[in-house]
C-alpha positions in Angstrom: -0.2 7.1 16.6 3.2 8.0 15.1 3.0 10.1 12.0 5.0 8.8 9.0 7.7 10.8 7.3 8.4 11.0 3.6 11.7 10.5 1.8 12.9 14.0 2.6 12.0 13.6 6.3 8.9 15.8 6.0 5.9 14.7 8.0 3.2 13.2 5.8 -0.4 14.2 6.1 -2.6 11.6 7.8 -5.0 11.7 4.9 -4.9 13.5 1.6 -7.9 14.1 -0.7 -7.3 12.9 -4.3 -9.5 12.4 -7.4 -9.0 9.1 -9.0 -10.8 7.1 -11.7 -11.3 3.5 -10.9 -13.0 0.7 -12.9 -16.6 0.2 -11.9 -15.8 -3.5 -11.1 -13.1 -2.4 -8.6 -15.4 0.1 -6.9 -18.3 -2.5 -6.7 -15.9 -5.1 -5.3 -14.8 -2.9 -2.5 -18.3 -1.6 -1.8 -19.5 -5.2 -1.5 -16.7 -6.1 0.9 -16.9 -3.0 3.0 -20.2 -3.5 4.8 -20.4 -0.7 7.4 -16.7 0.3 6.9 -16.1 2.7 4.1 -15.1 1.2 0.8 -12.5 3.9 0.4 -10.8 2.7 3.6 -10.6 -0.8 2.1 -9.1 0.5 -1.1 -6.5 2.5 1.0 -5.6 -0.7 2.9 -5.3 -2.7 -0.3 -2.9 -0.1 -1.7 -0.8 -0.1 1.5 -0.6 -3.9 1.3 0.6 -3.7 -2.3 3.3 -1.3 -1.3 4.4 -3.5 1.6 4.4 -6.6 -0.7 6.5 -4.8 -3.2 9.0 -3.8 -0.5 9.1 -7.3 0.9 9.6 -8.8 -2.6 12.6 -6.5 -3.1 14.1 -7.5 0.2 13.7 -11.2 -0.4 15.2 -10.9 -3.9 18.2 -8.8 -2.6 18.8 -11.4 0.2 18.7 -14.3 -2.2 21.1 -12.6 -4.6 23.5 -11.9 -1.7 23.4 -15.4 -0.4 23.9 -16.8 -3.9 27.0 -14.7 -4.3 28.5 -16.1 -1.1 28.3 -19.7 -2.5 
C-alpha cells in the first residue's frame, strides 16, 4: 500500500488516534451497520467519502465555469 503525503509532502501516518465527541445517534447508526467490522472503520470510510465528494464537486463546478466562459 502506498502511503499518502500531506500538503507539505510529509508522509502521513496510516492511522492517528483522536478523541472526538459524536452524537449518540451517529454512533448507534454506524454500530448497527458495522456488524463484525469496526464501527470506527465505517465512520472513517464515511469521512473519506465526504472528502472525495467535496473534491469532486469542486472539480465539476470549476469545469462547468470554464466551459461556460468558452461559450
